[in-house]
Each structure stands twice: as C-alpha cells, then as structure tokens.
N, C-alpha and C positions, 0 to 999 in steps of 0.2 A: 694640487699641491706643488709649490715651486720653491726652489732654493735661490736666494738672492743675497746681495750684499748691501744692506742698509738703505731701505727706502723710507724708514720712519724718522720722525723728528727726534733729535737729541734734546737734552735739557736746555741747550742754548737756543733751540728753535731751528738749528741747522740740521740738514739730513745727516744721519749716521751711516757712514759707508765703511765701517771698519770690521764688523763681525758677520759671520754667516747668519742668515735669517731664513727660517722655514715659514712660508706662507701657506696656511690652510684656507682653502677657498670657501666660497659660500655653501658648497655641497658637503663641507666637513665642519659644521658649527661646533663651538665649544659650549656645552651647557654649564650654566653658572648656578651657584647656590641661591642667588637672589631671584631665580626663576627666569632670567633672560638667557638668550643664546647670543654668543659673540661670533660674527662671521662677516667678512673674512677676518682672520686673526694671524698674528705673527709671533714667533718666538725666536729670539736671538741667542746664540750660544757660542762657546768655544770648546775645543777639545785639545787634549795633550796626551802624548804617548801613542801607543799602537794597540788597536783592538786585536786580541788573539784569535786563533782560528775558530774556536768554539764559542767566542764572544762571552767568555766567563770572567773577564778581568775588568769589567767596566765599573768605575766609581763615579757616582753622582755627587758633586759638591753643591750644596744649597747655600746661597749667600744670605747675609743679614740685611737689615733694613736699608742701609745706604750703600750696600755692595752692588756688584754687577758680575757679568760673566768673565771679566778679566782677572781671574784668580791667580794666574801665575805668569803672565806676560805683561809687557809694558802697556799701560793704559793709553789709548790713542788720543784721549781728550786732555788728561792731566800730564802725560809724559812720565808718570811715576810707575814704579814696579807694581805688579799685581798685589792684591790685598792680602793674599795668604801664601806668599813665597816662603814663609817660614815652615809651612806644612806641605805644600804641593810643589813637586819638581824632582829632578834627578837626584837620587840618594836621600830625599826627604821622607818623612813618615808616609805620605801618600806619594809613592815613588813612581814618577812617570816613565822610568825605565822598566817598570813592572806592570803598572796599571794604565788603563785607558780612562782618562779623567774627562768628565763632561761637566760643564757649568753653564747654566742658562740664566739669562736675565729674567727675573720673575714677571709674570703677568701683572700689569699695572705699573711696571717700571718705566724707565725713560731712556734706556740705552738699547733700543731696537725692538724689544717685545711690545706687544700691544698694551697701550695704557692711555691715559688722558692726553698725552702729546700726539697720539696717533691720529691719522686723518680719518674722520668719520665719512664713510662712503655716501651717506645720505645728504651731507652738506658740503663736502669738499674742504672743510676746515677742521682744525684739531677738535677732538671730542670735548676737551675740557670736562666739566661736570656732567656732560651727557654720557660719559663712559660709565658702564654699570659698576656698581660697588662689588668688589671681589673679596674672596676669602683665601685663607691658607689652603684650603682644600681645592679651590679653583686653580691656584698656582701649581699644586701637585698634579692636578688633572691635566694641565697643559704640559707639564714636564713629562708625564707618562706618554702623551702623544708624541713628543720629541723622541723619547726612548724607543717607542714603536717604530718611528720613522728611521731610526738608526739600526733597526733590526735586532734589537737586544731584548731577549725574553726575561732575563733575570739580572739585576744589578748585583755585583759582588758586594758593594757597600754603598750606603747613602750616608753622607756626613755633613754636618753643618752646625753653626753656633748661633744662639740668639733666635732671630726670626728663622734663620736657617735650620736651627734645631727643631722648631715647630714643624717645618716642612718634613724633616726626618721622621718625626713621630707620626705625622699624617700619612706619609708614604707607608710606614709599617702597618698602620691601621687600615688604609684603603687598599693597599696592594701587598699583603703579607707574603704571598707566594712569589713576588717579584723582587724581594729584598732579602739577600742572604745574610747580610750583617748591617748594623745600623749604629751610628755614633752621634747621639744628640748631646750637644755641648752647651753649657751655660744657658739653659732654656727652661721651659715649663709647659705643662699640659694645658694650661689656660693662663690668660693674661690677668694679672692681679689688678685690684682697684687702684692701687698706687700707680702702676704703670699706665693704666688707662688715663689717670689724672695727668701724668706728665705729658702724655701724647695730646691730650686736649689743650694744654697750655701751648704746645707747639702749633697745633692747628689754628687756635685762635690768634696767635701771633701772625700767621700767614694771612688769615682772612681779614684781619684788622688793617693790613697794609692797603692803602688806597690804590696801589698798582695791581692788586689782585683782580679787581673788576668782576667780582662774582664768579671767579674761575675762568673768565674769558680774556685773560691778559694777552695771549698770543694775538687774538683778533684786534685787541686794542693797541698792539705794538708796545706793550709794557711788560715788565717782569717784577714780581713782588720780592725784590732782593732783600730788603730790610726785614720783612716778616720771616722769610725763609732762613735768613742768617740768625735771627733771634731763636727760631725753633731749633736750629742746629746747636746753638750755644747751650740752650737749656738741656737738650738731650745729651750733649757731650759730657756735661757734668755727671750725669747718671752712669756713664760708661767707665768712670774713673772711681777711685776710692779716696777717702780723706788722707790716708798716709801717702798715697801716690802724689796727690796735689801738694801736700806739705813738703815732701822730699824734693819735688821738682821745682816748686815756686816759693813755698813759704809765704812770707809777707814782703818778699823782695820787690823793690821798686823797678820800674821799667825805664831805662835810659835817663835816669835822674837820681840825684842824691838827696832830694827832699820832696815832701808832698807838694802837689801842684795847686791844692785848694781850688779844684774845679772838677769837671767831669770827663776829662780826657783819661786815658788809661794810665793811672798812676802805678798800678801793680802789674807785675809780670803775668799773673794769672788772668787779669783782664785783657791784656794784649793778646795772650794765647787764645782765649775764647773768641775774641773779635777776629783773629786770623782764621780760626776754624770756621766761623760763620761766613766770612767773605769768600774763602776758597770753595766752600761747599756749593754756593750758588752758581759757580762756573760749571759744575758737572751734574747738577741734580735739578729736577723739576718740582716746583712747589705743589702742583696738584698731585703728582705722584706721591709726594710725601704725605699728603692727606689720605690718599687711597691705601697706601701700604701700612700706615699707622692704624687705620681703621681695620684693616684685615687682621693685624695682630690683636687689636682689642676684641674682635669677634671670636678669636680662637678659643675654643673650649672643647677639647677632644672627647671629654666624657658626656657632653650635653646630649648627644644622640643616643646614649646608653643609660638614660635616667640617672646621670650623675655618677655612675660606677665606672671609673677609669679602667679597671681590670678587664671589663667587657670589651673594650676597644682592642685588646690584645689576646682575646680568647683563642686558644689552639694555635698560636703563632709559633713558627719555627725559626724565626729570625734570631740571630745572635746579637745581643746589645752590649755596648759599652757606654755607660752614662757618665758624663764628666761635669764637675762643678768646680768653682774656685772659692776659697775661703773669704775673700774680700769683695765678692760680687754681691752687692746689695740690690741690684736691679733684678737679677734672677738668683736669689739666694739658694744655698745648698738644700734647704728644706724642701724646695720645689722639685729639685732633682730626686731627693729621697722619695717624694710622693710618686714619681714616675717609677722608680725602682720597686717600691712596695706594690704598685699595681702590676708590674711585670712579674714579680714574685708570686702574686696572687693568681696570675694566669699561668703559672708554671713555665715561664719563659726562661731562656738562657740569658742571664744578665750579669754583668759585672759593673761595679761602681767605683769611681775614684774621685775623691775630693782633693784638689791640688792646693797646696799651701802657697799663697801668692798675695802680695800687697798691691797688685795692679788693677784690681777691680774687674768689672765685667769685660773690659777689653783684653784681659789676660790671654784669652784664646787666640788673639791676633798677634801676640808679642812673643818674645824669646823666653819660653818656659821649658827648660830641659826635662823636668818630670812629666810635663804634658806630652812632649815629643816622644819620650820613652814609652809612655802609656799607649799612645796611638800606634807606635811601631810594633810593640808587643802584641797588642790586640789584633792588628791587621795581619801580622805574620802568622799568628795562631789560626785566625779565620781562613787565611789563604791555604794553610796546611790542611785544615779540615775540608776545604773546598776542593783540594787536589790541585791547587793553583801553584805550580812550581815557577821559579824564576825563569827557567828556560822556556817553559810553555807559554809564559806571558809575553815573551818576545817574538813568538811566531807571528808572522804577518797573516792577515786574512787572505 
C-alpha cells in the first residue's frame, strides 16, 4: 500500500497530481459485486480539520454523481470553490474546527480514484469499458478501506446527498457498528424507474457521439464532448424545479430583443443549459458518467433482504437524520418517508425533516437556512451524546 499524489488520468486525459491517493497493491484486491476483483486500485481523498486523540470526531462526506473529493477547498481543475462550502468549513454545520472531515472520490470516478480513465495494468492503456461495472456498495467498500488506512474504527457521522445519500444508507447497512450517526439527504433506498430512464437518455447521448469510439476515445485521441454535454444538460434539468427555472429565466431572451427564427440559443434557459454542458466536459469523463449512473440505477438496498427495507437496518444503533425538500421531484419526499418508515420498523433512532424550498433537488447544495439549522442541531446533539466536546475535538493526535 502506498500514498502518492495523482498518478491517475483526470477527465481531461492529463495526470491528476492534486489530491492524496492511496494505492492498494495486488496483494490487497477489492472484491466487487459483479464478481470481479480490482487490483491494484486507488482511492483519492481530501481531509479537513484535525483528528482528535481518540479518533472519535471523523465525518465522512459522500459526494453526489458529478461531485468529487474537493468538498471545501478550491478545485484544482476548475479553480472554483468546493462543491459544499455552504455546509463544510470553519463555523459551518460540519465545522472543520470541530470535526475531522474526509471526502473521497468514488470508485469509478475520474478525479484520482480507480475508474475507466485509470491505466489497466494488463494493457498499459486506460481501462475504458474494460473497467468492471461497480455498485454503490463497491464504492462504500472502497471507502471503508480508506477509513481503515486512516486508523479510524468508528465514524462520528456519514453524510451526503443524492448519490451521496445512497452511500450513507449503504454505510449504515454494511457497517452499522462503524457509523455513530448518519444523514442521508435528498435520496432514496432504490432508484426509481423514472430516474433510470433519465440516466439512460444521458448514456445514449454519450454512446451516440461518434467520438465515443465504443468507449475507447482516449486511445483514439478523441473526447465525446457533445454527447457528454447533452447528458449533462438533460440531467441538470432534473436537479432544478419548475418554479426555480421560471423565477431565474422565465421566457427571457438571451442577448436579443426579438426571436431569431433559428436554432441558436434564443432563450436564457437554453444558453444556461449549453453553458452547463460545455463546462462539464472540462472536468468529467464520459465513461465515468456511464459507470456512476449505472451504479445508481443498480442501487436497491432492500433487494438482498427479500424486498424488506427494514431488514437492512435490523438492530442498528446509528442515529439518523433524514432530510428531503418539498420541490425535489427527482428524489421526492415520499422516498425519504419510505426510509424513515423502514428505520422506525427496525426501532432505529431516526428524525426526519422536510425542508420547504422551491430550489428542487439541488437545494441541498444551496443557501437554505432551515437546512443549515437542521444539520447543526442534529450534529450538536449527536456530538453531545457521543461525548464529543468542542475542546476534545481540537486535541491533536
């Protein structure tokens, strides 16, 4: 096992030299749900704050589909602030003056962790579609190895939204004794048929791009930019709400005072989506998009328990706070309620909050004061129950 700084291919095809990477060698293979073993394999991560003396203040943040490990610091590729600086940082709900925060790029990703952009040791070229299909449980299994490497027996909290929330639920089901508290946000215990359908549209857009080359575009010296951009545009619509789109754009024209009677971006909302698509291809890999959306599609926490979700949480002692948003039609509140009902049936310690918001699924990434207050209150109560005082959390290892 070795620690290095970025030997893997980034989304641009250039080496990623920005984040710590743990390499697990051939003698430490990662078993996967598909039946394969991955070896060697890498996991890239970032940490924030200080681990206390008894290693009881560690918080694992799980990122969503197009996120990465740069949760609270400037992103080395885009130059933008981290994707969750509203939540993670000094004085924020996940207070890095109090907690030791870990965020890893998921298995199958493209910012340092092993995925289809990684070099296949058997060929010396990027894996492409030779990379094994992975699941949410595989991602969590890899994260558990990282937590082991850091010498942490129990995480104070595991928190994440959307695909990150799926990881939170899988952590609680797979490693209940290692999760003191859990916050699954804007998520579900299984992917709906509607969401699978949206993902398939995105995947087909990528695979229809002639520059995809059957997944071998790195070898061909090409990038399926147009297909990936369209996939991002379609997905981005699902992250918003109709009221949010209307209030931000309405039917306002883009840089003109009359219709163009053509197929340029007449409307501001068209220009916005095109911008979202074009900037996305600069930081994300098309094959990784295929793999991660498929992992979400396969997620069904109750499947291995004959469809009884409560069985996934039997005898669990983890403290839960489940959060949903009223305008989230991608992961609607009814799906969060199903999680809560299953936890109640398992006699788990669970609280549930539905936040009133018109910002859609992306509300958990945005400025929502009630959401901030909810997280702060829950984490403070859990810290008190854990015996985690502010002073103790600041003690160096």
